[in-house]
All heavy atoms as TSV, in Angstrom:
chain	resi	resn	atom	element	x	y	z
A	1	MET	N	N	0.814	-1.197	0.000
A	1	MET	CA	C	0.000	0.000	0.000
A	1	MET	C	C	0.860	1.266	0.000
A	1	MET	O	O	0.599	2.185	-0.763
A	1	MET	CB	C	-0.931	0.000	1.203
A	1	MET	CG	C	-1.842	1.177	1.211
A	1	MET	SD	S	-3.206	0.871	2.311
A	1	MET	CE	C	-3.833	2.476	2.465
A	2	ILE	N	N	1.886	1.308	0.824
A	2	ILE	CA	C	2.744	2.505	0.849
A	2	ILE	C	C	3.503	2.646	-0.475
A	2	ILE	O	O	3.729	3.753	-0.954
A	2	ILE	CB	C	3.705	2.513	2.053
A	2	ILE	CG1	C	4.314	3.914	2.194
A	2	ILE	CG2	C	4.783	1.472	1.913
A	2	ILE	CD1	C	4.878	4.199	3.539
A	3	GLY	N	N	3.851	1.506	-1.076
A	3	GLY	CA	C	4.522	1.552	-2.372
A	3	GLY	C	C	3.641	2.181	-3.435
A	3	GLY	O	O	4.106	2.957	-4.268
A	4	LYS	N	N	2.372	1.852	-3.406
A	4	LYS	CA	C	1.421	2.409	-4.372
A	4	LYS	C	C	1.278	3.921	-4.180
A	4	LYS	O	O	1.270	4.679	-5.146
A	4	LYS	CB	C	0.062	1.719	-4.192
A	4	LYS	CG	C	-1.000	2.182	-5.123
A	4	LYS	CD	C	-0.902	1.479	-6.436
A	4	LYS	CE	C	-2.149	1.769	-7.250
A	4	LYS	NZ	N	-1.933	1.540	-8.640
A	5	LYS	N	N	1.193	4.364	-2.927
A	5	LYS	CA	C	1.086	5.801	-2.632
A	5	LYS	C	C	2.333	6.550	-3.099
A	5	LYS	O	O	2.252	7.640	-3.662
A	5	LYS	CB	C	0.870	6.035	-1.133
A	5	LYS	CG	C	-0.465	5.595	-0.635
A	5	LYS	CD	C	-1.510	6.588	-1.063
A	5	LYS	CE	C	-2.838	6.243	-0.426
A	5	LYS	NZ	N	-3.913	7.056	-0.937
A	6	LEU	N	N	3.500	5.953	-2.849
A	6	LEU	CA	C	4.752	6.580	-3.271
A	6	LEU	C	C	4.812	6.686	-4.792
A	6	LEU	O	O	5.191	7.723	-5.338
A	6	LEU	CB	C	5.946	5.787	-2.737
A	6	LEU	CG	C	7.322	6.320	-3.071
A	6	LEU	CD1	C	7.509	7.736	-2.548
A	6	LEU	CD2	C	8.395	5.409	-2.506
A	7	GLU	N	N	4.423	5.624	-5.466
A	7	GLU	CA	C	4.416	5.643	-6.927
A	7	GLU	C	C	3.466	6.723	-7.455
A	7	GLU	O	O	3.807	7.468	-8.379
A	7	GLU	CB	C	3.998	4.284	-7.477
A	7	GLU	CG	C	3.993	4.247	-8.991
A	7	GLU	CD	C	3.535	2.910	-9.558
A	7	GLU	OE1	O	3.270	1.975	-8.783
A	7	GLU	OE2	O	3.433	2.830	-10.781
A	8	GLN	N	N	2.288	6.844	-6.858
A	8	GLN	CA	C	1.328	7.872	-7.274
A	8	GLN	C	C	1.902	9.273	-7.085
A	8	GLN	O	O	1.736	10.145	-7.939
A	8	GLN	CB	C	0.021	7.730	-6.487
A	8	GLN	CG	C	-0.779	6.516	-6.858
A	8	GLN	CD	C	-1.974	6.293	-5.940
A	8	GLN	OE1	O	-2.044	6.848	-4.848
A	8	GLN	NE2	N	-2.907	5.467	-6.374
A	9	HIS	N	N	2.597	9.472	-5.972
A	9	HIS	CA	C	3.195	10.779	-5.687
A	9	HIS	C	C	4.272	11.107	-6.720
A	9	HIS	O	O	4.325	12.225	-7.248
A	9	HIS	CB	C	3.781	10.789	-4.283
A	9	HIS	CG	C	4.491	12.062	-3.943
A	9	HIS	ND1	N	3.814	13.229	-3.671
A	9	HIS	CD2	C	5.805	12.359	-3.856
A	9	HIS	CE1	C	4.695	14.190	-3.433
A	9	HIS	NE2	N	5.904	13.686	-3.536
A	10	ILE	N	N	5.102	10.132	-7.015
A	10	ILE	CA	C	6.176	10.343	-7.998
A	10	ILE	C	C	5.588	10.647	-9.367
A	10	ILE	O	O	6.046	11.556	-10.073
A	10	ILE	CB	C	7.119	9.125	-8.035
A	10	ILE	CG1	C	7.905	9.051	-6.730
A	10	ILE	CG2	C	8.054	9.190	-9.238
A	10	ILE	CD1	C	8.661	7.757	-6.535
A	11	ARG	N	N	4.578	9.909	-9.762
A	11	ARG	CA	C	3.940	10.138	-11.065
A	11	ARG	C	C	3.313	11.529	-11.121
A	11	ARG	O	O	3.352	12.192	-12.153
A	11	ARG	CB	C	2.880	9.072	-11.366
A	11	ARG	CG	C	3.409	7.681	-11.442
A	11	ARG	CD	C	4.448	7.521	-12.546
A	11	ARG	NE	N	5.131	6.258	-12.388
A	11	ARG	CZ	C	6.440	6.114	-12.287
A	11	ARG	NH1	N	7.233	7.156	-12.361
A	11	ARG	NH2	N	6.988	4.930	-12.143
A	12	LYS	N	N	2.740	11.979	-10.009
A	12	LYS	CA	C	2.157	13.316	-9.964
A	12	LYS	C	C	3.245	14.365	-10.186
A	12	LYS	O	O	3.052	15.333	-10.935
A	12	LYS	CB	C	1.453	13.554	-8.623
A	12	LYS	CG	C	0.823	14.917	-8.513
A	12	LYS	CD	C	0.137	15.113	-7.184
A	12	LYS	CE	C	-0.474	16.487	-7.082
A	12	LYS	NZ	N	-1.104	16.721	-5.793
A	13	GLU	N	N	4.398	14.172	-9.538
A	13	GLU	CA	C	5.505	15.102	-9.741
A	13	GLU	C	C	5.918	15.126	-11.203
A	13	GLU	O	O	6.172	16.190	-11.763
A	13	GLU	CB	C	6.698	14.720	-8.871
A	13	GLU	CG	C	6.512	15.043	-7.412
A	13	GLU	CD	C	7.736	14.686	-6.583
A	13	GLU	OE1	O	8.626	13.972	-7.080
A	13	GLU	OE2	O	7.785	15.116	-5.430
A	14	GLU	N	N	6.006	13.954	-11.808
A	14	GLU	CA	C	6.415	13.890	-13.211
A	14	GLU	C	C	5.422	14.608	-14.111
A	14	GLU	O	O	5.814	15.319	-15.031
A	14	GLU	CB	C	6.550	12.437	-13.655
A	14	GLU	CG	C	7.737	11.728	-13.050
A	14	GLU	CD	C	7.785	10.249	-13.402
A	14	GLU	OE1	O	6.762	9.691	-13.856
A	14	GLU	OE2	O	8.849	9.645	-13.209
A	15	ARG	N	N	4.140	14.417	-13.848
A	15	ARG	CA	C	3.107	15.017	-14.695
A	15	ARG	C	C	2.948	16.506	-14.471
A	15	ARG	O	O	2.778	17.277	-15.423
A	15	ARG	CB	C	1.747	14.349	-14.420
A	15	ARG	CG	C	1.520	13.035	-15.051
A	15	ARG	CD	C	0.055	12.601	-14.943
A	15	ARG	NE	N	-0.666	13.096	-13.783
A	15	ARG	CZ	C	-0.728	12.486	-12.581
A	15	ARG	NH1	N	-0.089	11.365	-12.391
A	15	ARG	NH2	N	-1.434	13.009	-11.605
A	16	ILE	N	N	2.985	16.924	-13.243
A	16	ILE	CA	C	2.628	18.314	-12.920
A	16	ILE	C	C	3.846	19.174	-12.636
A	16	ILE	O	O	4.103	20.169	-13.312
A	16	ILE	CB	C	1.646	18.343	-11.729
A	16	ILE	CG1	C	0.363	17.609	-12.105
A	16	ILE	CG2	C	1.362	19.772	-11.298
A	16	ILE	CD1	C	-0.589	17.372	-10.961
A	17	LEU	N	N	4.606	18.805	-11.623
A	17	LEU	CA	C	5.705	19.651	-11.174
A	17	LEU	C	C	6.782	19.832	-12.245
A	17	LEU	O	O	7.167	20.958	-12.560
A	17	LEU	CB	C	6.319	19.061	-9.903
A	17	LEU	CG	C	7.484	19.832	-9.297
A	17	LEU	CD1	C	7.035	21.223	-8.870
A	17	LEU	CD2	C	8.069	19.079	-8.121
A	18	PHE	N	N	7.256	18.747	-12.813
A	18	PHE	CA	C	8.338	18.855	-13.791
A	18	PHE	C	C	7.891	19.599	-15.045
A	18	PHE	O	O	8.643	20.387	-15.612
A	18	PHE	CB	C	8.903	17.480	-14.134
A	18	PHE	CG	C	9.547	16.793	-12.954
A	18	PHE	CD1	C	9.546	15.416	-12.865
A	18	PHE	CD2	C	10.142	17.501	-11.930
A	18	PHE	CE1	C	10.144	14.763	-11.782
A	18	PHE	CE2	C	10.732	16.875	-10.849
A	18	PHE	CZ	C	10.724	15.495	-10.782
A	19	ASN	N	N	6.651	19.355	-15.476
A	19	ASN	CA	C	6.150	20.093	-16.636
A	19	ASN	C	C	6.060	21.587	-16.346
A	19	ASN	O	O	6.370	22.414	-17.199
A	19	ASN	CB	C	4.793	19.552	-17.072
A	19	ASN	CG	C	4.906	18.226	-17.788
A	19	ASN	OD1	O	5.922	17.927	-18.389
A	19	ASN	ND2	N	3.861	17.431	-17.724
A	20	LYS	N	N	5.623	21.937	-15.147
A	20	LYS	CA	C	5.519	23.349	-14.775
A	20	LYS	C	C	6.902	24.007	-14.743
A	20	LYS	O	O	7.063	25.142	-15.197
A	20	LYS	CB	C	4.828	23.481	-13.414
A	20	LYS	CG	C	4.365	24.859	-13.102
A	20	LYS	CD	C	3.459	25.351	-14.196
A	20	LYS	CE	C	2.328	26.158	-13.689
A	20	LYS	NZ	N	1.541	26.745	-14.765
A	21	ILE	N	N	7.879	23.285	-14.212
A	21	ILE	CA	C	9.250	23.811	-14.184
A	21	ILE	C	C	9.719	24.097	-15.607
A	21	ILE	O	O	10.305	25.146	-15.882
A	21	ILE	CB	C	10.191	22.830	-13.462
A	21	ILE	CG1	C	9.883	22.816	-11.959
A	21	ILE	CG2	C	11.657	23.191	-13.706
A	21	ILE	CD1	C	10.594	21.726	-11.183
A	22	GLN	N	N	9.460	23.165	-16.516
A	22	GLN	CA	C	9.884	23.357	-17.900
A	22	GLN	C	C	9.171	24.537	-18.558
A	22	GLN	O	O	9.740	25.225	-19.399
A	22	GLN	CB	C	9.650	22.088	-18.714
A	22	GLN	CG	C	10.613	20.987	-18.346
A	22	GLN	CD	C	10.367	19.721	-19.128
A	22	GLN	OE1	O	9.236	19.340	-19.399
A	22	GLN	NE2	N	11.445	19.046	-19.492
A	23	GLU	N	N	7.934	24.779	-18.175
A	23	GLU	CA	C	7.198	25.922	-18.713
A	23	GLU	C	C	7.764	27.248	-18.219
A	23	GLU	O	O	7.809	28.228	-18.960
A	23	GLU	CB	C	5.726	25.856	-18.288
A	23	GLU	CG	C	4.906	24.814	-18.982
A	23	GLU	CD	C	3.488	24.766	-18.418
A	23	GLU	OE1	O	3.039	25.754	-17.808
A	23	GLU	OE2	O	2.844	23.715	-18.582
A	24	LEU	N	N	8.191	27.276	-16.958
A	24	LEU	CA	C	8.570	28.536	-16.329
A	24	LEU	C	C	10.025	28.932	-16.539
A	24	LEU	O	O	10.349	30.119	-16.533
A	24	LEU	CB	C	8.267	28.485	-14.829
A	24	LEU	CG	C	6.787	28.347	-14.460
A	24	LEU	CD1	C	6.633	28.153	-12.956
A	24	LEU	CD2	C	5.999	29.560	-14.922
A	25	LEU	N	N	10.902	27.950	-16.690
A	25	LEU	CA	C	12.325	28.253	-16.801
A	25	LEU	C	C	12.760	28.304	-18.258
A	25	LEU	O	O	12.260	27.570	-19.097
A	25	LEU	CB	C	13.150	27.199	-16.056
A	25	LEU	CG	C	12.907	27.069	-14.552
A	25	LEU	CD1	C	13.818	26.003	-13.965
A	25	LEU	CD2	C	13.099	28.374	-13.832
A	26	ILE	N	N	13.709	29.183	-18.521
A	26	ILE	CA	C	14.301	29.224	-19.858
A	26	ILE	C	C	15.382	28.149	-19.944
A	26	ILE	O	O	15.794	27.573	-18.930
A	26	ILE	CB	C	14.875	30.628	-20.171
A	26	ILE	CG1	C	15.967	31.015	-19.170
A	26	ILE	CG2	C	13.757	31.671	-20.181
A	26	ILE	CD1	C	16.693	32.300	-19.519
A	27	ASP	N	N	15.847	27.881	-21.152
A	27	ASP	CA	C	16.802	26.784	-21.366
A	27	ASP	C	C	18.044	26.898	-20.486
A	27	ASP	O	O	18.505	25.910	-19.919
A	27	ASP	CB	C	17.222	26.718	-22.834
A	27	ASP	CG	C	16.109	26.207	-23.731
A	27	ASP	OD1	O	15.146	25.601	-23.200
A	27	ASP	OD2	O	16.197	26.404	-24.956
A	28	ASN	N	N	18.567	28.104	-20.365
A	28	ASN	CA	C	19.763	28.310	-19.554
A	28	ASN	C	C	19.501	27.957	-18.086
A	28	ASN	O	O	20.326	27.327	-17.425
A	28	ASN	CB	C	20.247	29.756	-19.681
A	28	ASN	CG	C	21.543	29.997	-18.962
A	28	ASN	OD1	O	22.470	29.192	-19.070
A	28	ASN	ND2	N	21.627	31.080	-18.225
A	29	GLU	N	N	18.351	28.349	-17.580
A	29	GLU	CA	C	17.999	28.039	-16.191
A	29	GLU	C	C	17.804	26.539	-15.986
A	29	GLU	O	O	18.190	25.986	-14.958
A	29	GLU	CB	C	16.731	28.787	-15.788
A	29	GLU	CG	C	16.924	30.284	-15.709
A	29	GLU	CD	C	15.619	31.033	-15.571
A	29	GLU	OE1	O	14.603	30.627	-16.180
A	29	GLU	OE2	O	15.619	32.052	-14.835
A	30	LEU	N	N	17.205	25.879	-16.976
A	30	LEU	CA	C	17.042	24.418	-16.899
A	30	LEU	C	C	18.394	23.716	-16.866
A	30	LEU	O	O	18.601	22.751	-16.133
A	30	LEU	CB	C	16.212	23.906	-18.074
A	30	LEU	CG	C	14.721	24.196	-18.029
A	30	LEU	CD1	C	14.070	23.851	-19.360
A	30	LEU	CD2	C	14.060	23.447	-16.895
A	31	GLU	N	N	19.327	24.219	-17.650
A	31	GLU	CA	C	20.673	23.635	-17.684
A	31	GLU	C	C	21.367	23.811	-16.335
A	31	GLU	O	O	22.014	22.893	-15.829
A	31	GLU	CB	C	21.491	24.280	-18.805
A	31	GLU	CG	C	22.846	23.650	-19.020
A	31	GLU	CD	C	22.779	22.257	-19.596
A	31	GLU	OE1	O	21.790	21.901	-20.240
A	31	GLU	OE2	O	23.744	21.492	-19.379
A	32	ILE	N	N	21.242	24.975	-15.742
A	32	ILE	CA	C	21.827	25.236	-14.421
A	32	ILE	C	C	21.211	24.308	-13.382
A	32	ILE	O	O	21.923	23.702	-12.569
A	32	ILE	CB	C	21.642	26.716	-14.024
A	32	ILE	CG1	C	22.513	27.604	-14.910
A	32	ILE	CG2	C	21.963	26.932	-12.549
A	32	ILE	CD1	C	22.203	29.086	-14.805
A	33	LEU	N	N	19.901	24.169	-13.421
A	33	LEU	CA	C	19.206	23.284	-12.486
A	33	LEU	C	C	19.665	21.839	-12.671
A	33	LEU	O	O	19.939	21.131	-11.701
A	33	LEU	CB	C	17.692	23.401	-12.685
A	33	LEU	CG	C	16.820	22.551	-11.786
A	33	LEU	CD1	C	17.055	22.868	-10.310
A	33	LEU	CD2	C	15.346	22.750	-12.147
A	34	LYS	N	N	19.757	21.411	-13.907
A	34	LYS	CA	C	20.228	20.051	-14.210
A	34	LYS	C	C	21.626	19.816	-13.635
A	34	LYS	O	O	21.885	18.791	-12.997
A	34	LYS	CB	C	20.245	19.807	-15.715
A	34	LYS	CG	C	20.712	18.410	-16.100
A	34	LYS	CD	C	20.941	18.306	-17.582
A	34	LYS	CE	C	22.409	18.428	-17.765
A	34	LYS	NZ	N	23.018	18.209	-18.992
A	35	ASN	N	N	22.523	20.769	-13.837
A	35	ASN	CA	C	23.893	20.634	-13.335
A	35	ASN	C	C	23.928	20.571	-11.810
A	35	ASN	O	O	24.679	19.785	-11.232
A	35	ASN	CB	C	24.765	21.773	-13.842
A	35	ASN	CG	C	25.004	21.684	-15.327
A	35	ASN	OD1	O	24.916	20.618	-15.930
A	35	ASN	ND2	N	25.288	22.814	-15.952
A	36	LYS	N	N	23.115	21.375	-11.159
A	36	LYS	CA	C	23.065	21.353	-9.689
A	36	LYS	C	C	22.533	20.018	-9.177
A	36	LYS	O	O	23.046	19.466	-8.195
A	36	LYS	CB	C	22.212	22.506	-9.171
A	36	LYS	CG	C	22.884	23.847	-9.304
A	36	LYS	CD	C	22.021	24.955	-8.746
A	36	LYS	CE	C	22.736	26.291	-8.871
A	36	LYS	NZ	N	21.985	27.388	-8.254
A	37	ILE	N	N	21.517	19.496	-9.830
A	37	ILE	CA	C	20.961	18.199	-9.420
A	37	ILE	C	C	21.991	17.096	-9.616
A	37	ILE	O	O	22.188	16.245	-8.740
A	37	ILE	CB	C	19.662	17.891	-10.192
A	37	ILE	CG1	C	18.559	18.837	-9.736
A	37	ILE	CG2	C	19.252	16.428	-10.009
A	37	ILE	CD1	C	17.307	18.794	-10.586
A	38	GLU	N	N	22.667	17.095	-10.753
A	38	GLU	CA	C	23.688	16.077	-11.012
A	38	GLU	C	C	24.826	16.166	-10.007
A	38	GLU	O	O	25.306	15.152	-9.507
A	38	GLU	CB	C	24.223	16.206	-12.439
A	38	GLU	CG	C	23.239	15.745	-13.479
A	38	GLU	CD	C	23.737	15.943	-14.894
A	38	GLU	OE1	O	24.806	16.568	-15.096
A	38	GLU	OE2	O	23.048	15.473	-15.816
A	39	TYR	N	N	25.275	17.377	-9.690
A	39	TYR	CA	C	26.357	17.555	-8.727
A	39	TYR	C	C	25.938	17.041	-7.347
A	39	TYR	O	O	26.671	16.317	-6.685
A	39	TYR	CB	C	26.748	19.036	-8.645
A	39	TYR	CG	C	27.809	19.300	-7.609
A	39	TYR	CD1	C	29.146	19.025	-7.886
A	39	TYR	CD2	C	27.471	19.809	-6.359
A	39	TYR	CE1	C	30.123	19.254	-6.932
A	39	TYR	CE2	C	28.452	20.038	-5.401
A	39	TYR	CZ	C	29.770	19.761	-5.693
A	39	TYR	OH	O	30.725	19.983	-4.738
A	40	THR	N	N	24.724	17.414	-6.935
A	40	THR	CA	C	24.222	16.975	-5.633
A	40	THR	C	C	24.077	15.461	-5.592
A	40	THR	O	O	24.419	14.819	-4.597
A	40	THR	CB	C	22.865	17.643	-5.336
A	40	THR	OG1	O	23.045	19.059	-5.364
A	40	THR	CG2	C	22.328	17.240	-3.985
A	41	ARG	N	N	23.600	14.881	-6.667
A	41	ARG	CA	C	23.425	13.427	-6.726
A	41	ARG	C	C	24.770	12.710	-6.629
A	41	ARG	O	O	24.895	11.720	-5.921
A	41	ARG	CB	C	22.715	13.048	-8.026
A	41	ARG	CG	C	22.373	11.593	-8.116
A	41	ARG	CD	C	21.484	11.317	-9.322
A	41	ARG	NE	N	21.133	9.929	-9.348
A	41	ARG	CZ	C	21.824	8.994	-9.982
A	41	ARG	NH1	N	22.900	9.314	-10.665
A	41	ARG	NH2	N	21.445	7.722	-9.963
A	42	GLN	N	N	25.767	13.211	-7.326
A	42	GLN	CA	C	27.105	12.601	-7.262
A	42	GLN	C	C	27.650	12.668	-5.844
A	42	GLN	O	O	28.199	11.691	-5.338
A	42	GLN	CB	C	28.060	13.303	-8.227
A	42	GLN	CG	C	27.771	13.030	-9.672
A	42	GLN	CD	C	28.608	13.894	-10.605
A	42	GLN	OE1	O	29.443	14.672	-10.170
A	42	GLN	NE2	N	28.369	13.766	-11.890
A	43	ASP	N	N	27.487	13.800	-5.200
A	43	ASP	CA	C	27.954	13.972	-3.829
A	43	ASP	C	C	27.222	13.014	-2.897
A	43	ASP	O	O	27.817	12.391	-2.021
A	43	ASP	CB	C	27.746	15.426	-3.385
A	43	ASP	CG	C	28.478	15.754	-2.106
A	43	ASP	OD1	O	29.630	15.306	-1.942
A	43	ASP	OD2	O	27.889	16.446	-1.265
A	44	TYR	N	N	25.926	12.875	-3.095
A	44	TYR	CA	C	25.115	11.959	-2.276
A	44	TYR	C	C	25.563	10.514	-2.471
A	44	TYR	O	O	25.712	9.768	-1.510
A	44	TYR	CB	C	23.638	12.115	-2.623
A	44	TYR	CG	C	22.750	11.104	-1.945
A	44	TYR	CD1	C	22.427	11.236	-0.605
A	44	TYR	CD2	C	22.244	10.016	-2.649
A	44	TYR	CE1	C	21.619	10.309	0.035
A	44	TYR	CE2	C	21.436	9.084	-2.022
A	44	TYR	CZ	C	21.131	9.229	-0.683
A	44	TYR	OH	O	20.338	8.301	-0.061
A	45	LEU	N	N	25.794	10.117	-3.723
A	45	LEU	CA	C	26.213	8.735	-3.994
A	45	LEU	C	C	27.581	8.441	-3.382
A	45	LEU	O	O	27.810	7.345	-2.866
A	45	LEU	CB	C	26.223	8.461	-5.501
A	45	LEU	CG	C	24.850	8.454	-6.169
A	45	LEU	CD1	C	24.992	8.314	-7.679
A	45	LEU	CD2	C	23.968	7.355	-5.603
A	46	LYS	N	N	28.474	9.400	-3.414
A	46	LYS	CA	C	29.779	9.228	-2.771
A	46	LYS	C	C	29.612	9.059	-1.268
A	46	LYS	O	O	30.246	8.230	-0.645
A	46	LYS	CB	C	30.686	10.429	-3.055
A	46	LYS	CG	C	31.218	10.489	-4.451
A	46	LYS	CD	C	32.055	11.744	-4.632
A	46	LYS	CE	C	32.390	11.986	-6.086
A	46	LYS	NZ	N	33.097	13.251	-6.264
A	47	SER	N	N	28.728	9.847	-0.700
A	47	SER	CA	C	28.450	9.775	0.730
A	47	SER	C	C	27.897	8.401	1.114
A	47	SER	O	O	28.290	7.812	2.126
A	47	SER	CB	C	27.468	10.872	1.134
A	47	SER	OG	O	27.004	10.687	2.435
A	48	CYS	N	N	27.004	7.892	0.309
A	48	CYS	CA	C	26.410	6.578	0.587
A	48	CYS	C	C	27.463	5.476	0.496
A	48	CYS	O	O	27.452	4.537	1.295
A	48	CYS	CB	C	25.288	6.282	-0.399
A	48	CYS	SG	S	23.820	7.277	-0.124
A	49	ALA	N	N	28.369	5.601	-0.443
A	49	ALA	CA	C	29.400	4.581	-0.623
A	49	ALA	C	C	30.343	4.522	0.574
A	49	ALA	O	O	30.805	3.449	0.959
A	49	ALA	CB	C	30.192	4.861	-1.912
A	50	THR	N	N	30.607	5.640	1.199
A	50	THR	CA	C	31.531	5.663	2.330
A	50	THR	C	C	30.859	5.232	3.629
A	50	THR	O	O	31.530	4.906	4.590
A	50	THR	CB	C	32.144	7.067	2.537
A	50	THR	OG1	O	31.090	7.999	2.772
A	50	THR	CG2	C	32.953	7.472	1.324
A	51	LYS	N	N	29.527	5.189	3.650
A	51	LYS	CA	C	28.809	4.816	4.864
A	51	LYS	C	C	28.555	3.316	4.965
A	51	LYS	O	O	28.095	2.842	5.971
A	51	LYS	CB	C	27.468	5.555	4.935
A	51	LYS	CG	C	27.618	7.034	5.190
A	51	LYS	CD	C	26.271	7.710	5.274
A	51	LYS	CE	C	26.454	9.202	5.487
A	51	LYS	NZ	N	25.188	9.905	5.520
A	52	SER	N	N	28.821	2.574	3.899
A	52	SER	CA	C	28.543	1.137	3.944
A	52	SER	C	C	29.487	0.451	4.930
A	52	SER	O	O	30.611	0.865	5.143
A	52	SER	CB	C	28.666	0.527	2.550
A	52	SER	OG	O	29.984	0.673	2.086
A	53	THR	N	N	28.987	-0.614	5.534
A	53	THR	CA	C	29.777	-1.310	6.558
A	53	THR	C	C	30.516	-2.481	6.000
A	53	THR	O	O	30.196	-3.070	5.049
A	53	THR	CB	C	28.862	-1.807	7.681
A	53	THR	OG1	O	27.842	-2.637	7.122
A	53	THR	CG2	C	28.245	-0.651	8.431
């Protein structure tokens, strides 16, 4: 049940939130946002790798 709710929430973000972001931001702003997300994700993945036992 919680998996279904999480999936619904994610799909809502994909349909509504991400589309709205694309409508509001210009290409340059989207590129900056993409780079920030990728940088943060890389940092997070490195952090997770060092925490494993």
